[in-house]
All heavy atoms as an XYZ file, in Angstrom:
940
protein
N    -221.176    101.796     35.193
C    -221.014    101.544     33.762
C    -221.295    100.082     33.481
O    -220.940     99.205     34.256
C    -219.602    101.929     33.352
C    -219.322    101.721     31.914
S    -218.476    103.178     31.328
C    -218.968    103.158     29.680
N    -221.866     99.811     32.358
C    -222.210     98.455     31.938
C    -220.955     97.694     31.575
O    -220.107     98.194     30.838
C    -223.156     98.551     30.730
C    -223.680     97.204     30.292
O    -223.650     96.265     31.096
O    -224.121     97.113     29.141
N    -220.774     96.451     32.043
C    -219.568     95.699     31.693
C    -219.465     95.401     30.209
O    -218.389     95.178     29.686
C    -219.681     94.403     32.501
C    -221.021     94.379     33.129
C    -221.625     95.726     32.978
N    -220.568     95.409     29.475
C    -220.509     95.137     28.041
C    -220.033     96.353     27.273
O    -219.767     96.273     26.080
C    -221.876     94.707     27.525
N    -219.937     97.504     27.937
C    -219.427     98.687     27.262
C    -220.509     99.549     26.672
O    -220.224    100.553     26.059
N    -221.789     99.218     26.871
C    -222.870     99.998     26.299
C    -223.105    101.297     27.036
O    -223.352    102.322     26.445
N    -223.014    101.282     28.358
C    -223.188    102.486     29.139
C    -224.637    102.873     29.361
O    -224.914    103.775     30.124
N    -225.600    102.229     28.737
C    -227.005    102.593     28.857
C    -227.779    101.578     29.683
O    -228.927    101.785     29.992
C    -227.677    102.712     27.487
C    -227.078    103.765     26.621
N    -227.222    105.100     26.884
C    -226.327    103.665     25.509
C    -226.575    105.796     25.946
N    -226.031    104.937     25.115
N    -227.186    100.475     30.000
C    -227.887     99.462     30.759
C    -228.646     98.482     29.885
O    -229.249     97.561     30.388
N    -228.671     98.686     28.569
C    -229.286     97.726     27.655
C    -228.400     97.568     26.428
O    -227.408     98.255     26.290
C    -230.702     98.133     27.263
C    -230.739     99.428     26.474
O    -229.690    100.063     26.292
O    -231.823     99.793     26.043
N    -228.759     96.654     25.563
C    -227.923     96.356     24.394
C    -228.194     97.269     23.214
O    -227.467     97.251     22.240
C    -228.128     94.901     23.955
C    -227.578     93.929     24.982
O    -226.628     94.290     25.704
O    -228.116     92.831     25.060
N    -229.261     98.061     23.240
C    -229.581     98.880     22.073
C    -228.857    100.204     22.142
O    -228.359    100.608     23.182
C    -231.093     99.110     21.984
O    -231.499     99.962     23.044
N    -228.802    100.911     21.023
C    -228.134    102.210     20.983
C    -229.126    103.358     21.126
O    -228.798    104.493     20.862
C    -227.305    102.364     19.711
C    -228.167    102.367     18.464
O    -229.390    102.153     18.564
O    -227.602    102.585     17.376
N    -230.335    103.064     21.543
C    -231.305    104.117     21.793
C    -232.290    104.339     20.667
O    -233.298    104.991     20.838
N    -232.033    103.832     19.470
C    -232.969    104.050     18.371
C    -233.946    102.887     18.289
O    -233.633    101.763     18.646
C    -232.227    104.241     17.051
S    -231.381    102.801     16.449
N    -235.173    103.153     17.847
C    -236.195    102.100     17.799
C    -235.804    100.933     16.906
O    -236.123     99.795     17.195
C    -237.434    102.808     17.252
C    -237.187    104.265     17.407
C    -235.711    104.443     17.454
N    -235.091    101.220     15.784
C    -234.700    100.136     14.873
C    -233.736     99.173     15.547
O    -233.807     97.971     15.355
C    -234.059    100.688     13.597
C    -235.006    101.447     12.702
C    -235.184    102.904     13.138
O    -234.460    103.390     14.013
O    -236.076    103.558     12.593
N    -232.810     99.715     16.362
C    -231.851     98.856     17.046
C    -232.555     98.008     18.091
O    -232.234     96.834     18.266
C    -230.749     99.693     17.686
N    -233.518     98.601     18.814
C    -234.256     97.826     19.812
C    -235.076     96.737     19.131
O    -235.142     95.620     19.608
C    -235.157     98.746     20.627
C    -234.403     99.538     21.665
C    -235.360    100.169     22.651
N    -236.268    101.134     22.033
C    -236.006    102.423     21.892
N    -234.865    102.909     22.313
N    -236.883    103.217     21.319
N    -235.682     97.058     17.992
C    -236.485     96.059     17.283
C    -235.611     94.942     16.744
O    -235.989     93.778     16.767
C    -237.265     96.714     16.135
N    -234.418     95.283     16.270
C    -233.519     94.263     15.732
C    -232.992     93.367     16.830
O    -232.799     92.174     16.635
C    -232.363     94.924     14.984
N    -232.732     93.941     18.028
C    -232.183     93.136     19.107
C    -233.264     92.312     19.790
O    -232.966     91.371     20.499
C    -231.465     94.027     20.125
O    -232.398     94.883     20.760
N    -234.547     92.694     19.597
C    -235.628     91.968     20.240
C    -235.796     90.577     19.652
O    -236.178     89.652     20.335
C    -236.935     92.745     20.100
N    -235.470     90.433     18.372
C    -235.578     89.130     17.733
C    -237.010     88.785     17.405
O    -237.939     89.534     17.695
N    -237.224     87.616     16.841
C    -238.580     87.221     16.453
C    -239.343     86.649     17.642
O    -239.552     85.466     17.752
C    -238.350     86.186     15.352
C    -237.015     85.609     15.662
C    -236.237     86.711     16.327
N    -239.730     87.469     18.554
C    -240.499     87.036     19.722
C    -241.971     87.011     19.401
O    -242.411     87.320     18.290
N    -242.769     86.675     20.418
C    -244.221     86.652     20.193
C    -244.745     88.053     19.891
O    -244.396     89.012     20.548
C    -244.793     86.118     21.502
C    -243.655     86.046     22.469
C    -242.390     86.285     21.740
N    -245.543     88.172     18.864
C    -246.142     89.438     18.493
C    -245.257     90.325     17.642
O    -245.678     91.374     17.210
N    -244.019     89.948     17.419
C    -243.148     90.789     16.593
C    -243.254     90.356     15.137
O    -243.489     89.196     14.832
C    -241.697     90.709     17.060
O    -241.182     89.421     16.804
N    -243.082     91.317     14.245
C    -243.145     91.028     12.819
C    -241.747     90.849     12.275
O    -240.809     91.481     12.763
C    -243.835     92.185     12.095
C    -245.274     92.354     12.491
C    -245.932     93.480     11.733
O    -245.479     93.782     10.618
O    -246.891     94.033     12.259
N    -241.567     90.008     11.258
C    -240.232     89.863     10.668
C    -239.808     91.158      9.989
O    -240.640     91.972      9.586
C    -240.389     88.729      9.650
C    -241.852     88.678      9.359
C    -242.562     89.170     10.603
N    -238.506     91.340      9.884
C    -237.968     92.540      9.229
C    -238.396     92.552      7.770
O    -238.494     91.499      7.134
C    -236.448     92.550      9.328
N    -238.681     93.743      7.225
C    -239.091     93.794      5.814
C    -237.958     93.329      4.908
O    -236.783     93.568      5.173
C    -239.404     95.276      5.589
C    -238.718     95.998      6.684
C    -238.594     95.054      7.831
N    -238.331     92.662      3.843
C    -237.342     92.142      2.895
C    -236.876     93.258      1.987
O    -237.582     94.218      1.734
C    -237.964     91.032      2.065
C    -238.314     89.837      2.936
C    -238.620     88.680      2.096
N    -237.473     88.454      1.228
C    -237.111     87.285      0.777
N    -237.780     86.241      1.109
N    -236.085     87.152     -0.022
N    -235.679     93.104      1.478
C    -235.091     94.067      0.545
C    -235.861     94.044     -0.761
O    -236.289     92.993     -1.231
C    -233.627     93.680      0.307
C    -232.904     94.566     -0.666
C    -231.461     94.133     -0.827
N    -231.330     92.817     -1.422
C    -231.328     92.577     -2.729
N    -231.459     93.556     -3.566
N    -231.188     91.364     -3.191
N    -236.045     95.204     -1.359
C    -236.734     95.314     -2.638
C    -235.861     94.684     -3.722
O    -234.749     95.145     -3.964
C    -236.989     96.785     -2.958
C    -237.743     96.974     -4.255
O    -238.180     95.968     -4.841
O    -237.894     98.123     -4.670
N    -236.317     93.610     -4.368
C    -235.475     92.930     -5.356
C    -235.226     93.763     -6.607
O    -234.358     93.440     -7.397
C    -236.256     91.658     -5.692
C    -237.668     91.995     -5.383
C    -237.630     92.980     -4.243
N    -235.956     94.847     -6.799
C    -235.761     95.660     -7.990
C    -234.593     96.619     -7.899
O    -234.154     97.166     -8.899
N    -234.083     96.855     -6.711
C    -233.012     97.835     -6.550
C    -231.666     97.328     -7.069
O    -230.928     98.077     -7.700
C    -232.888     98.251     -5.084
C    -234.085     99.011     -4.522
C    -233.865     99.332     -3.059
C    -234.331    100.268     -5.309
N    -231.328     96.091     -6.786
C    -230.025     95.575     -7.221
C    -229.913     95.530     -8.744
O    -228.916     95.989     -9.297
C    -229.767     94.197     -6.615
C    -228.416     93.623     -7.002
C    -227.268     94.473     -6.498
O    -227.287     94.911     -5.373
N    -226.280     94.703     -7.333
N    -230.904     95.015     -9.468
C    -230.799     95.060    -10.927
C    -230.713     96.482    -11.470
O    -230.021     96.740    -12.445
C    -232.065     94.347    -11.411
C    -232.451     93.462    -10.294
C    -232.030     94.190     -9.044
N    -231.396     97.421    -10.813
C    -231.336     98.810    -11.274
C    -229.936     99.384    -11.093
O    -229.410    100.068    -11.967
C    -232.360     99.660    -10.519
C    -232.372    101.106    -10.943
C    -232.783    101.319    -12.390
O    -233.460    100.453    -12.967
O    -232.415    102.351    -12.969
N    -229.309     99.106     -9.947
C    -227.933     99.575     -9.730
C    -226.985     98.929    -10.734
O    -226.078     99.584    -11.249
C    -227.480     99.269     -8.299
C    -228.121    100.163     -7.269
C    -227.462     99.981     -5.923
N    -227.556     98.628     -5.412
C    -228.492     98.186     -4.583
N    -229.437     98.995     -4.170
N    -228.480     96.948     -4.160
N    -227.194     97.652    -11.010
C    -226.349     96.960    -11.981
C    -226.548     97.539    -13.373
O    -225.588     97.743    -14.116
C    -226.659     95.448    -11.971
O    -226.519     94.960    -10.634
C    -225.739     94.693    -12.902
N    -227.789     97.830    -13.723
C    -228.089     98.439    -15.026
C    -227.384     99.789    -15.161
O    -226.780    100.091    -16.192
C    -229.603     98.597    -15.171
C    -230.063     98.992    -16.539
C    -231.588     99.047    -16.654
N    -232.219     97.781    -16.316
C    -232.972     97.583    -15.230
N    -233.205     98.542    -14.387
N    -233.508     96.406    -14.997
N    -227.419    100.591    -14.110
C    -226.744    101.885    -14.138
C    -225.225    101.727    -14.252
O    -224.560    102.502    -14.940
C    -227.101    102.692    -12.891
C    -228.542    103.197    -12.826
C    -228.826    103.797    -11.464
C    -228.807    104.192    -13.929
N    -224.674    100.720    -13.602
C    -223.229    100.474    -13.700
C    -222.838    100.085    -15.125
O    -221.813    100.540    -15.644
C    -222.811     99.380    -12.718
N    -223.648     99.253    -15.774
C    -223.370     98.883    -17.162
C    -223.436    100.117    -18.056
O    -222.629    100.288    -18.965
C    -224.359     97.823    -17.650
C    -223.946     96.434    -17.285
C    -224.387     95.704    -16.231
C    -222.984     95.617    -17.961
N    -223.763     94.478    -16.215
C    -222.909     94.403    -17.268
C    -222.199     95.787    -19.095
C    -222.072     93.369    -17.663
C    -221.367     94.760    -19.490
C    -221.308     93.571    -18.783
N    -224.396    100.987    -17.805
C    -224.513    102.205    -18.624
C    -223.322    103.134    -18.418
O    -222.829    103.745    -19.372
C    -225.818    102.931    -18.298
C    -227.013    102.193    -18.844
C    -228.296    102.911    -18.562
N    -229.411    102.167    -19.139
C    -230.641    102.257    -18.706
N    -230.940    103.054    -17.710
N    -231.591    101.551    -19.271
N    -222.865    103.273    -17.172
C    -221.682    104.106    -16.918
C    -220.448    103.540    -17.600
O    -219.649    104.279    -18.167
C    -221.420    104.219    -15.410
C    -222.317    105.169    -14.694
C    -221.847    105.390    -13.274
N    -221.641    104.163    -12.527
C    -222.550    103.586    -11.756
N    -223.741    104.112    -11.636
N    -222.260    102.488    -11.101
N    -220.286    102.233    -17.543
C    -219.134    101.608    -18.176
C    -219.205    101.771    -19.689
O    -218.187    102.026    -20.340
C    -219.048    100.117    -17.790
O    -219.091    100.018    -16.363
C    -217.781     99.484    -18.304
N    -220.388    101.632    -20.262
C    -220.548    101.842    -21.699
C    -220.227    103.278    -22.075
O    -219.567    103.537    -23.093
C    -221.993    101.485    -22.126
O    -222.269    100.135    -21.755
C    -222.182    101.643    -23.616
N    -220.654    104.216    -21.250
C    -220.334    105.613    -21.501
C    -218.821    105.851    -21.444
O    -218.265    106.555    -22.285
C    -221.055    106.516    -20.501
C    -220.789    108.013    -20.637
C    -221.261    108.508    -21.996
C    -221.467    108.766    -19.512
N    -218.151    105.247    -20.475
C    -216.696    105.393    -20.365
C    -215.992    104.803    -21.596
O    -215.037    105.397    -22.116
C    -216.185    104.724    -19.096
N    -216.451    103.663    -22.069
C    -215.871    103.061    -23.279
C    -216.127    103.948    -24.492
O    -215.258    104.078    -25.362
C    -216.447    101.665    -23.512
S    -215.850    100.429    -22.362
N    -217.291    104.554    -24.552
C    -217.612    105.458    -25.658
C    -216.685    106.664    -25.656
O    -216.146    107.049    -26.703
C    -219.083    105.910    -25.569
O    -219.923    104.756    -25.570
C    -219.448    106.821    -26.720
N    -216.471    107.244    -24.488
C    -215.580    108.397    -24.384
C    -214.158    108.012    -24.782
O    -213.486    108.746    -25.528
C    -215.619    108.989    -22.957
C    -214.517    110.003    -22.743
C    -216.975    109.627    -22.699
N    -213.681    106.865    -24.318
C    -212.325    106.419    -24.670
C    -212.197    106.216    -26.177
O    -211.171    106.578    -26.775
C    -211.986    105.136    -23.927
N    -213.214    105.655    -26.806
C    -213.174    105.434    -28.250
C    -213.188    106.756    -29.012
O    -212.426    106.946    -29.966
C    -214.363    104.550    -28.681
O    -214.293    103.318    -27.967
C    -214.339    104.283    -30.164
N    -214.046    107.682    -28.584
C    -214.109    108.985    -29.249
C    -212.770    109.713    -29.116
O    -212.275    110.319    -30.075
C    -215.275    109.828    -28.683
C    -215.178    111.276    -29.112
C    -216.603    109.231    -29.113
N    -212.164    109.639    -27.932
C    -210.858    110.289    -27.750
C    -209.772    109.630    -28.591
O    -208.884    110.316    -29.116
C    -210.473    110.288    -26.273
C    -211.310    111.211    -25.386
C    -210.910    111.047    -23.932
C    -211.181    112.650    -25.829
N    -209.827    108.315    -28.751
C    -208.851    107.631    -29.603
C    -209.008    108.061    -31.055
O    -208.018    108.308    -31.758
C    -209.003    106.118    -29.474
N    -210.249    108.155    -31.522
C    -210.491    108.595    -32.905
C    -210.055    110.047    -33.067
O    -209.412    110.413    -34.066
C    -211.985    108.411    -33.272
C    -212.315    109.072    -34.595
C    -212.342    106.929    -33.302
N    -210.355    110.874    -32.087
C    -209.944    112.281    -32.151
C    -208.425    112.409    -32.209
O    -207.881    113.193    -32.977
C    -210.478    113.023    -30.929
C    -210.113    114.481    -30.909
C    -210.707    115.152    -29.668
N    -210.278    116.511    -29.567
C    -209.229    116.918    -28.856
N    -208.523    116.059    -28.170
N    -208.902    118.192    -28.818
N    -207.743    111.616    -31.395
C    -206.273    111.646    -31.385
C    -205.711    111.173    -32.718
O    -204.746    111.736    -33.228
C    -205.738    110.774    -30.244
C    -204.253    110.831    -30.068
C    -203.793    112.175    -29.517
O    -204.533    112.854    -28.829
N    -202.571    112.553    -29.831
N    -206.333    110.158    -33.304
C    -205.867    109.653    -34.596
C    -206.043    110.703    -35.678
O    -205.169    110.875    -36.539
C    -206.622    108.381    -34.966
N    -207.155    111.420    -35.652
C    -207.384    112.462    -36.649
C    -206.454    113.647    -36.404
O    -205.912    114.234    -37.339
C    -208.867    112.906    -36.613
C    -209.753    111.762    -37.109
C    -209.087    114.142    -37.449
C    -211.229    112.006    -36.901
N    -206.241    113.958    -35.148
C    -205.375    115.090    -34.789
C    -203.926    114.848    -35.216
O    -203.220    115.782    -35.567
C    -205.440    115.336    -33.279
C    -204.688    116.537    -32.842
N    -203.355    116.491    -32.508
C    -205.079    117.826    -32.693
C    -202.956    117.701    -32.163
N    -203.994    118.539    -32.263
N    -203.499    113.605    -35.179
C    -202.123    113.263    -35.562
C    -201.912    113.284    -37.073
O    -200.834    112.969    -37.549
C    -201.738    111.886    -35.013
C    -201.477    111.914    -33.522
O    -201.308    113.019    -32.970
O    -201.454    110.834    -32.916
N    -202.910    113.585    -37.824
C    -202.767    113.651    -39.264
C    -203.090    112.351    -39.973
O    -202.787    112.175    -41.143
N    -203.695    111.415    -39.286
C    -204.121    110.182    -39.933
C    -202.985    109.215    -40.221
O    -202.957    108.615    -41.297
N    -202.055    109.027    -39.284
C    -200.991    108.041    -39.470
C    -201.578    106.639    -39.446
O    -202.683    106.421    -38.943
C    -199.924    108.177    -38.370
O    -200.525    107.853    -37.109
C    -199.334    109.570    -38.332
N    -200.840    105.700    -39.985
C    -201.312    104.315    -40.033
C    -201.526    103.764    -38.624
O    -202.520    103.075    -38.371
C    -200.321    103.453    -40.795
N    -200.619    104.083    -37.714
C    -200.757    103.598    -36.334
C    -201.996    104.203    -35.673
O    -202.759    103.506    -34.994
C    -199.505    103.968    -35.511
O    -198.358    103.467    -36.183
C    -199.583    103.404    -34.121
N    -202.200    105.497    -35.869
C    -203.355    106.162    -35.271
C    -204.670    105.637    -35.805
O    -205.616    105.422    -35.054
N    -204.733    105.443    -37.131
C    -205.964    104.930    -37.730
C    -206.237    103.490    -37.314
O    -207.394    103.101    -37.109
C    -205.906    105.058    -39.244
C    -205.923    106.503    -39.769
C    -205.767    106.512    -41.293
C    -207.191    107.215    -39.355
N    -205.166    102.703    -37.178
C    -205.328    101.325    -36.711
C    -205.848    101.302    -35.281
O    -206.745    100.529    -34.949
C    -203.985    100.566    -36.794
O    -203.521    100.600    -38.134
C    -204.136     99.126    -36.343
N    -205.291    102.161    -34.431
C    -205.749    102.240    -33.039
C    -207.201    102.702    -32.975
O    -207.990    102.184    -32.172
C    -204.855    103.179    -32.245
N    -207.571    103.662    -33.815
C    -208.950    104.141    -33.836
C    -209.906    103.039    -34.298
O    -210.978    102.850    -33.714
C    -209.065    105.361    -34.736
N    -209.514    102.318    -35.328
C    -210.365    101.225    -35.822
C    -210.484    100.113    -34.778
O    -211.577     99.573    -34.567
C    -209.792    100.673    -37.121
N    -209.373     99.787    -34.127
C    -209.400     98.763    -33.085
C    -210.276     99.210    -31.916
O    -211.059     98.414    -31.388
C    -207.979     98.462    -32.610
C    -207.822     97.342    -31.599
C    -208.356     96.026    -32.165
C    -206.353     97.190    -31.220
N    -210.174    100.466    -31.540
C    -211.022    101.005    -30.467
C    -212.493    100.902    -30.840
O    -213.325    100.530    -30.005
C    -210.673    102.463    -30.190
O    -209.391    102.582    -29.662
N    -212.807    101.235    -32.085
C    -214.199    101.167    -32.527
C    -214.716     99.726    -32.507
O    -215.855     99.473    -32.091
C    -214.338    101.761    -33.926
N    -213.895     98.775    -32.921
C    -214.307     97.361    -32.892
C    -214.511     96.875    -31.464
O    -215.485     96.160    -31.174
C    -213.280     96.494    -33.610
C    -213.272     96.605    -35.132
C    -212.114     95.796    -35.716
C    -214.591     96.115    -35.698
N    -213.605     97.251    -30.583
C    -213.740     96.855    -29.180
C    -214.994     97.481    -28.579
O    -215.745     96.840    -27.843
C    -212.486     97.257    -28.385
C    -211.279     96.478    -28.887
C    -212.679     97.031    -26.893
C    -209.957     97.026    -28.405
N    -215.223     98.740    -28.913
C    -216.405     99.429    -28.406
C    -217.685     98.733    -28.881
O    -218.624     98.547    -28.108
C    -216.392    100.894    -28.842
C    -217.613    101.649    -28.448
C    -217.947    102.083    -27.208
C    -218.678    102.037    -29.313
N    -219.157    102.733    -27.250
C    -219.625    102.721    -28.525
C    -218.918    101.895    -30.675
C    -220.790    103.244    -29.058
C    -220.083    102.418    -31.197
C    -220.998    103.078    -30.396
N    -217.725     98.351    -30.148
C    -218.901     97.648    -30.667
C    -219.106     96.307    -29.959
O    -220.239     95.922    -29.655
C    -218.778     97.445    -32.170
C    -218.996     98.695    -33.018
C    -218.670     98.403    -34.484
C    -220.410     99.210    -32.872
N    -218.006     95.592    -29.707
C    -218.116     94.314    -28.992
C    -218.657     94.538    -27.582
O    -219.560     93.820    -27.124
C    -216.753     93.625    -28.938
N    -218.117     95.541    -26.882
C    -218.597     95.823    -25.537
C    -220.048     96.285    -25.555
O    -220.837     95.912    -24.680
C    -217.726     96.883    -24.849
C    -218.126     97.097    -23.425
C    -217.664     96.240    -22.438
C    -218.984     98.115    -23.069
C    -218.052     96.408    -21.118
C    -219.380     98.288    -21.767
C    -218.905     97.435    -20.785
N    -220.401     97.073    -26.547
C    -221.773     97.541    -26.673
C    -222.733     96.368    -26.827
O    -223.819     96.348    -26.230
C    -221.891     98.491    -27.861
C    -223.120     99.361    -27.941
C    -223.195    100.300    -26.756
C    -223.101    100.161    -29.232
N    -222.338     95.374    -27.610
C    -223.168     94.178    -27.770
C    -223.332     93.402    -26.468
O    -224.440     92.981    -26.112
N    -222.226     93.232    -25.741
C    -222.279     92.526    -24.457
C    -223.163     93.291    -23.473
O    -224.014     92.705    -22.794
C    -220.848     92.344    -23.885
C    -220.878     91.852    -22.458
C    -220.051     91.381    -24.750
N    -222.963     94.602    -23.398
C    -223.741     95.420    -22.463
C    -225.229     95.404    -22.830
O    -226.087     95.321    -21.944
C    -223.209     96.844    -22.443
N    -225.532     95.454    -24.098
C    -226.933     95.445    -24.533
C    -227.614     94.138    -24.136
O    -228.739     94.143    -23.616
C    -227.016     95.660    -26.039
C    -228.417     95.689    -26.557
N    -229.297     96.705    -26.271
C    -229.096     94.790    -27.322
C    -230.464     96.442    -26.839
N    -230.357     95.289    -27.483
N    -226.927     93.022    -24.366
C    -227.506     91.727    -23.983
C    -227.729     91.660    -22.473
O    -228.742     91.143    -21.997
C    -226.614     90.582    -24.447
C    -226.770     90.261    -25.917
C    -226.152     88.926    -26.275
N    -224.792     88.769    -25.820
C    -223.706     89.111    -26.507
N    -223.835     89.621    -27.697
N    -222.505     88.919    -26.024
N    -226.771     92.196    -21.707
C    -226.911     92.153    -20.247
C    -228.047     93.061    -19.774
O    -228.788     92.697    -18.864
C    -225.595     92.547    -19.580
C    -225.617     92.379    -18.085
C    -225.909     90.945    -17.699
N    -226.118     90.821    -16.270
C    -226.736     89.820    -15.699
N    -227.179     88.818    -16.416
N    -226.888     89.791    -14.400
N    -228.176     94.232    -20.390
C    -229.264     95.128    -20.003
C    -230.625     94.513    -20.316
O    -231.580     94.682    -19.555
C    -229.114     96.476    -20.694
C    -227.974     97.352    -20.171
C    -227.830     98.591    -21.036
C    -228.187     97.714    -18.724
N    -230.718     93.791    -21.419
C    -231.965     93.096    -21.729
C    -232.257     92.017    -20.696
O    -233.402     91.836    -20.275
C    -231.911     92.478    -23.129
C    -231.981     93.455    -24.301
C    -231.848     92.706    -25.621
C    -233.273     94.244    -24.269
N    -231.219     91.302    -20.267
C    -231.406     90.254    -19.260
C    -231.819     90.850    -17.916
O    -232.591     90.243    -17.175
C    -230.127     89.446    -19.098
N    -231.326     92.038    -17.609
C    -231.678     92.675    -16.344
C    -233.101     93.217    -16.355
O    -233.627     93.579    -15.299
C    -230.695     93.815    -16.032
C    -229.307     93.366    -15.621
C    -228.375     94.565    -15.544
C    -229.342     92.625    -14.304
N    -233.730     93.270    -17.504
C    -235.098     93.765    -17.598
C    -236.140     92.743    -17.188
O    -237.304     93.077    -17.055
N    -235.749     91.512    -16.967
C    -236.694     90.476    -16.555
C    -236.943     90.575    -15.052
O    -236.129     91.131    -14.313
C    -236.146     89.074    -16.896
O    -234.923     88.867    -16.184
C    -235.905     88.929    -18.386
N    -238.067     90.029    -14.583
C    -238.364     90.121    -13.144
C    -237.294     89.482    -12.255
O    -236.980     90.000    -11.205
C    -239.692     89.383    -12.996
C    -240.310     89.429    -14.348
C    -239.166     89.442    -15.328
N    -236.752     88.362    -12.652
C    -235.684     87.711    -11.886
C    -234.512     87.459    -12.822
O    -234.409     86.402    -13.428
C    -236.167     86.410    -11.276
C    -237.266     86.653    -10.269
C    -237.414     85.649     -9.177
N    -236.263     84.970     -8.708
C    -235.636     85.269     -7.565
N    -236.050     86.258     -6.837
N    -234.619     84.568     -7.170
N    -233.604     88.436    -12.955
C    -232.498     88.282    -13.891
C    -231.578     87.128    -13.510
O    -231.376     86.839    -12.337
C    -231.744     89.604    -13.807
C    -232.439     90.446    -12.830
C    -233.570     89.687    -12.253
N    -231.050     86.488    -14.542
C    -230.098     85.408    -14.317
C    -228.763     85.991    -13.875
O    -228.472     87.158    -14.092
C    -229.893     84.607    -15.608
C    -231.127     83.885    -16.079
C    -230.862     83.131    -17.369
O    -229.684     82.986    -17.760
O    -231.827     82.691    -17.986
N    -227.947     85.139    -13.291
C    -226.598     85.562    -12.909
C    -225.795     85.856    -14.162
O    -226.062     85.317    -15.234
C    -225.915     84.454    -12.118
C    -226.584     84.204    -10.774
C    -225.849     83.170    -10.020
N    -224.554     83.763     -9.660
C    -223.723     83.257     -8.799
N    -224.009     82.128     -8.213
N    -222.591     83.845     -8.527
N    -224.802     86.709    -14.012
C    -223.938     87.071    -15.131
C    -223.101     85.858    -15.517
O    -222.359     85.324    -14.689
C    -223.025     88.232    -14.740
C    -222.042     88.711    -15.789
C    -222.799     89.339    -16.953
C    -221.094     89.727    -15.189
N    -223.217     85.392    -16.765
C    -222.405     84.251    -17.179
C    -220.910     84.605    -17.171
O    -220.528     85.759    -17.416
C    -222.878     83.962    -18.604
C    -224.207     84.625    -18.725
C    -224.165     85.791    -17.803
N    -220.088     83.635    -16.893
C    -218.645     83.840    -16.827
C    -218.115     84.334    -18.172
O    -217.263     85.218    -18.231
C    -217.936     82.539    -16.393
C    -216.436     82.684    -16.442
C    -218.380     82.132    -15.003
N    -218.643     83.797    -19.238
C    -218.191     84.202    -20.579
C    -218.482     85.686    -20.831
O    -217.643     86.406    -21.387
C    -218.888     83.336    -21.622
C    -218.468     83.617    -23.016
C    -219.108     82.631    -23.956
N    -219.185     83.223    -25.280
C    -219.914     82.756    -26.252
N    -220.627     81.674    -26.083
N    -219.928     83.352    -27.419
N    -219.638     86.153    -20.410
C    -219.990     87.563    -20.582
C    -219.077     88.451    -19.744
O    -218.598     89.482    -20.221
C    -221.460     87.793    -20.183
O    -222.286     86.940    -20.974
C    -221.871     89.231    -20.376
N    -218.826     88.039    -18.515
C    -217.936     88.813    -17.645
C    -216.524     88.854    -18.215
O    -215.867     89.909    -18.212
C    -217.920     88.215    -16.243
N    -216.047     87.721    -18.730
C    -214.703     87.674    -19.311
C    -214.614     88.544    -20.565
O    -213.617     89.251    -20.770
C    -214.331     86.234    -19.637
N    -215.649     88.537    -21.382
C    -215.655     89.360    -22.592
C    -215.656     90.840    -22.244
O    -214.904     91.628    -22.831
C    -216.878     89.021    -23.470
O    -216.867     87.627    -23.768
C    -216.875     89.815    -24.754
N    -216.494     91.233    -21.299
C    -216.550     92.636    -20.894
C    -215.220     93.089    -20.295
O    -214.733     94.187    -20.585
C    -217.670     92.852    -19.888
N    -214.608     92.248    -19.481
C    -213.308     92.570    -18.884
C    -212.237     92.686    -19.950
O    -211.427     93.633    -19.931
C    -212.923     91.497    -17.851
O    -213.955     91.416    -16.862
C    -211.605     91.823    -17.185
N    -212.222     91.753    -20.887
C    -211.227     91.800    -21.965
C    -211.395     93.062    -22.809
O    -210.403     93.713    -23.169
C    -211.344     90.552    -22.838
N    -212.626     93.425    -23.097
C    -212.868     94.656    -23.867
C    -212.339     95.875    -23.131
O    -211.680     96.734    -23.727
C    -214.361     94.825    -24.145
S    -215.019     93.711    -25.393
N    -212.604     95.955    -21.836
C    -212.145     97.108    -21.053
C    -210.625     97.158    -20.981
O    -210.017     98.230    -21.128
C    -212.746     97.056    -19.655
N    -209.982     96.023    -20.782
C    -208.521     95.984    -20.675
C    -207.873     96.329    -22.015
O    -206.923     97.126    -22.074
C    -208.054     94.605    -20.155
C    -206.563     94.418    -20.305
C    -208.466     94.429    -18.705
N    -208.366     95.752    -23.096
C    -207.785     96.042    -24.416
C    -208.024     97.494    -24.812
O    -207.148     98.154    -25.357
C    -208.341     95.062    -25.484
C    -207.887     95.451    -26.873
C    -207.900     93.644    -25.165
N    -209.198     98.015    -24.490
C    -209.489     99.415    -24.783
C    -208.552    100.333    -24.002
O    -208.050    101.335    -24.535
C    -210.939     99.747    -24.479
C    -211.446    101.091    -24.976
C    -211.310    101.185    -26.500
C    -212.874    101.298    -24.572
N    -208.268    100.000    -22.758
C    -207.322    100.780    -21.957
C    -205.920    100.687    -22.549
O    -205.188    101.697    -22.616
C    -207.321    100.297    -20.521
N    -205.525     99.503    -22.997
C    -204.204     99.343    -23.602
C    -204.085    100.160    -24.894
O    -203.051    100.783    -25.155
C    -203.934     97.861    -23.865
N    -205.136    100.141    -25.698
C    -205.127    100.935    -26.931
C    -205.049    102.430    -26.596
O    -204.310    103.176    -27.242
C    -206.377    100.616    -27.798
C    -206.524    101.599    -28.938
C    -206.306     99.195    -28.329
N    -205.766    102.841    -25.568
C    -205.740    104.247    -25.169
C    -204.344    104.660    -24.724
O    -203.875    105.751    -25.059
C    -206.741    104.492    -24.057
N    -203.655    103.788    -24.009
C    -202.295    104.090    -23.571
C    -201.364    104.183    -24.767
O    -200.516    105.081    -24.853
C    -201.805    103.032    -22.554
C    -200.310    103.130    -22.323
C    -202.555    103.167    -21.246
N    -201.522    103.285    -25.739
C    -200.650    103.346    -26.923
C    -200.916    104.578    -27.762
O    -199.991    105.134    -28.342
C    -200.836    102.098    -27.823
O    -201.991    101.393    -27.501
C    -199.671    101.215    -27.832
N    -202.156    104.983    -27.832
C    -202.479    106.196    -28.613
C    -201.867    107.423    -27.950
O    -201.425    108.352    -28.633
C    -204.017    106.337    -28.764
C    -204.402    107.701    -29.252
C    -204.560    105.272    -29.698
N    -201.831    107.420    -26.630
C    -201.302    108.585    -25.917
C    -199.791    108.737    -26.089
O    -199.276    109.844    -26.016
C    -201.631    108.474    -24.421
C    -203.109    108.557    -24.133
S    -203.875    110.070    -24.735
C    -203.127    111.268    -23.687
N    -199.081    107.649    -26.313
C    -197.608    107.729    -26.394
C    -197.115    107.352    -27.732
O    -197.072    107.141    -28.656
C    -196.956    106.856    -25.350
C    -197.309    107.276    -23.951
C    -198.160    106.514    -23.173
C    -196.819    108.449    -23.428
C    -198.496    106.894    -21.892
C    -197.135    108.839    -22.138
C    -197.960    108.055    -21.380
């Protein structure tokens, strides 16, 4: 048995990718292919869309609950607040999606991240108050 614990007599696990990775940049070897830069912005774009969809569902449910309760002042206020928060988040998400459409998107500004987080937290708080 190999003292390193491999059991095969070499450092690779038997697959060609592992042998190529362990070989290093020797003579005649090609560097590893670089990651496609378009994948990360696409995943981020999809995450923003999912979050926007979740905020939309929460707002629709808040409005539905307010109407179902017979239109009390508290319910209507919560529905209006949910709609305002949703519009604010929609604006932030739209600006971010536009920024992600460029070839090299900029980093997410702290202000945008803080606004999106605040919208999500306040929307969750409103949803909890509407439920009880």
